[in-house]
Structure formats: structure tokens, C-alpha cells
N, C-alpha and C positions, 0 to 999 in steps of 0.2 A: 504494499500499499504506499502510495506517495505521501509522505508526511506533510509536505507543503499543501497539497490539495485537501488532505483530510482535516487539517486544522485551520483551513483559512477562514471559515465562517464562525467558528466557535471559540469563545474566550472565557478562560477560567481566571477569576480574580481570587488570590489567596491573601487574606488580611492576617498579618502576623505582627506580633510584638517583638521587638529586639530582645533576645534572651539576656537579661541582666539581673544580677542578684538584687533582690528587694523591689523589683518592678514586676507588675502582673500577678494575676491569680492571687489577690490579696486575702480573699475569703479562704482559700485553701491554705495559704501561708500562715494565717492566724492559728491554724491547728498543727500543721506539720513543720513549720519553720521555713525560712527563706531559702536555705541550701537545698532541701529536699524538693521544694516547689520548683526551683530553677532547674534541677535535674529532670524532674517529671516533665516540665515544659519543653526541655531539649528533646526528651524522648518522644513527645508528641509531635514536635516539629519534624523529627526524623521520619515518623510514621506518615505524616502528611506529605513529605517529599516522596517517600517510597510509593504511595498510592497515586500520586499525580504525575510523576515523571514520564510515564509512558502513555498518558491520556492524549488522544488525538485531538489537541486543541492548542490554541495559543495560550500561554500561561504567564501571568504577571503576579509577582510577589510584591505586595504593598506593605512596607515596613512602617512601624509606628513612629520611629524616631529618625533613622538614617539608614542609607543603604550600606550593606556590608558586602563588598565586592567578593570576598573569598570566604564563603560559608557553606552550608549544606546544599544551597540552592545553586545548582549547575547553571553557570552563565551561558551555556550552549543550549539549555532547555527553558530557562525562565528569564523573562525580562524583569527589571527590578525598578520599583518606584517608591516614593514616600507618600503616605496618606496625607491628604490635604483637607482641612475642614475644622470647624469648632467642635463638633461632636461626632459620634459614630455615624449618624444618619447622613450628615453632610459629607463625611469622608467616603462613605459608600456610594452616595449619589454621585460625587465627583468622579469616582472610578468608573461607574457605569456610563456616565455621560462621556467620558474620554473614550471608552471602548466603542460606543455607538458612534461617535464622531469618526472613528477610524474605519467604520463600515462592517463591524462584526454584526452578524444576524442573530445569534444566541449568546447571551452572557449570563454566567452563573458565578456567584460569590460563595466563598466558604471561609470559615476561620481556620485555625491550625491546631485545634485542641480536641479533635474528635477521634478517639481510639477505634470506635466501631463504625468508621466511615471507610468505604473501600473504593477501588477503581471502578468496579461494576456499578456502584451507587451513582458515581458521577456519570458514568456512560448512560445509565437509565435516565438521569436527570436531563441530560442533553437531548436524548431520544424523545423524552415526554414533550419537549418544545417543539417537535414536529407537528404535534396535535394540539397542544395548549399554548396559551400566551404566557403563563406564569407557572412556575413550579416552586413549591415550598417544602423544606424538610423541617418538620415540627421537632423542637426539642421538648423533652419531658418537663423541663422547668418553666415552660410557658414562653420561651423564646423560639428562635429557629436557628438551625445549623447550616442551612443552605437556602439561597434565594436565587431564582433564575427568571429571566424574561426575554421577550423578543422586541419589546417596545418600552421605552423609558416611562416610568410612572412616578412623578415626583412625590405624590402623596405617601408613597411607601417609606419615605425617609424623613418625614415631617411629623411632628406631634407625637413622638414616641418617647417613653421614659426607658431609655436603653438600659439593659441589664435587669429588667424586672419581668415578672410573670404576666404582664399585660401585652408584651411585644407581639407575640404570635396572634392573639385575637385581634388586636388593632390592625395588624398587617392584613389579616384575612378580611377584615371589614373593608379595607381600602380596595380590595379586588373581588368583592363579593358578586359583582356583575360581569366579571371577566371569566374567560376560559382558563380555569385554574386546576391544577391537580397537586395532591399532597403525597410526598414520600412516606416511608415508615417513620414513626416517631423514634428518636434516639435520645440517649442521655448524654449530655455534655458534661464537662468536668469543672465544677466550681468549688466543691466542698469535699472535705475528707470522706464523708459518707458516700460520695460518688465513686470512690476508688478503693475503699478500704477491703472490699471483698473480691477484687479483681486481681487475679494472680500476676498479670503483667506488671502491676505496680509494687508488688511485694518487695522487690529489692530496694525500692526508694523509701520504704516505710519500716525498715527494721528497727529504727530508733523509737518507733511508736509502740512496740510490743512490751 
């Protein structure tokens, strides 16, 4: 399969936080500490890189603070940009607008902290946009782990209290008259309770026993 042709109309946006001690995942860090939280986040970043690197799509990593030229994100597979905006909604909106301005037909955004997200999930989401105008991956905490669309809709990024359990429902209300499909609900990682019984995280939690 020709990579250029296969990826020409699909764009994956990966929103990530620069992995630095004492930044990010503050609710998790409150229980397990900054060092363990940083190691878990690096583990999740590696997982996200692993499941996205072979996806037939253009891929852009959007860093929270600054571009790191030599890190886990292969410069030959990923473009790199910095998030721009006053809040998460504005930063996501700007990333989508930039993608659509470049002529992409389908754009999907994900974060970088979903252990139970796979390459096939992303392929399913892009395929869903053949039939639907919007695709949403609901998170069990009331947010979402994936959002995809074929046309930009600004309401999706306005009037949300980001990081709360109202985000998913408010988002679905914005597109209730649109052709929308939902993926399987998944659990993202914000609290110790989200990871304490998952074997993949045991190496990072030995100090909690």
C-alpha cells in the first residue's frame, strides 16, 4: 500500500504533555507521588507511539509546552507542533482548524494516556467517518478519549468545563442533530483507582504496597 496515498486525507492529532517531573496527572500524583506518575506517563506515551506509528494517516504530535526534537516520536513519522490557545477547547479547535485548512477530509484527536486504546480502534474511528460526520469515544468518567469529524464545528470547543464529568454530555448535545456514532466506552487514567488493579502498572506502584 502506498503510504502517501493512504494517509493523504486522514489526520490524527495527538495531544501530549511534555513529560516533566511535577507536571501533569496531578490527581494521580496526589496519591502515588511525582516520580511514579512521571514514569507512568512515559509508559503511556510509549504505548500511544506504538499504536499510532503504523496508522495510515498523517500524524501530528501537539506538545503542551515545547517541541522536543529527539524523543519517542519519530521525526520521520510524526510532525510536531505546540498547542496554541487559552484553554483545552481553544487549543483543540486551533489544531482542527489548521488541519482542515491543509485540506484533510477526516480529522481525529486523541490524548496520550489511554492504555486500552489500540491501532484497530483508530482505524475503526476513521472508517466510521465514511458514514458519519462525527465520531466520539466516550470515557467512563464523563469525558471523551477521541473526537473525530469531517467538518469543523466550533460549538464542540466552547462552553465546556474541561476535565469534568459534564464534557461528554455537553459535547453530544452540540451534535445531537448531526450524523454521529459512538465508540466503546473506555476508562482513562486520572486517579490511583484507575490503575491499581491493572497488571501493566504494577512495576510503577511497588512503593504503594
